N, C-alpha and C positions, 0 to 999 in steps of 0.2 A: 195901243191905248191902254189905259188903266181901267180897272173894273168901274170906277167912278165915272170915267169919261164914257164908258159904254152905257152905263145907267143913264146919264145925262142925255146922250144921244137918243136912246131909246124913248125917254120921257118927251124929248123934243119931237121925235117923229110922231109919238102918239097924240101930242098936243096938236099938231098940224093936221093930222088926219087920223081920226079914231078908228077907221077901218082896219082889220087885222093886217099886220105887217110883220116882217121877219128881219132879224139881224143874223146874218149868217157868217160863219167862219170855218176854215178848214185847219184844224190844229196839226195835221201831219203833212200838209202840202209842202212840197219842196225837199222832202227828205228829212224833215224834222224828226229826231228820235221819238219813238212812241211813249217814252217816259214823260218827255217834255210835253207832248200832245195830251197825254192824261192829266198832267198838271194844269194845262190850260182849261180842259173841260171841267175838272174839279173847281177851278177858280170861278168859272161861269155859273156852275151850279150853286155854289156856296155864296158868291158875292154879287152876282147880277140877277139871276132868276128870282131871288126873294123880293127884289124891287118891283116885280111884275107878277103879283099873286094872281091875276086874272088869266094868265097864260094857261092854256088848256081848258078853258071854260068858255071860249067864244065858239059860236056855232056858225 
């Protein structure tokens, strides 16, 4: 999935059910090199998380 697709999925999940939800992924599953896993994490932090500013503020 592209970062745009992940944001879209998250927004659709949020619209369908506003209770806290999670999009999980495992960037080094299956032996993926750690460098690529870190790139994936950086992409999520920089391109996906900003679309959800309320993350971390829900009780």
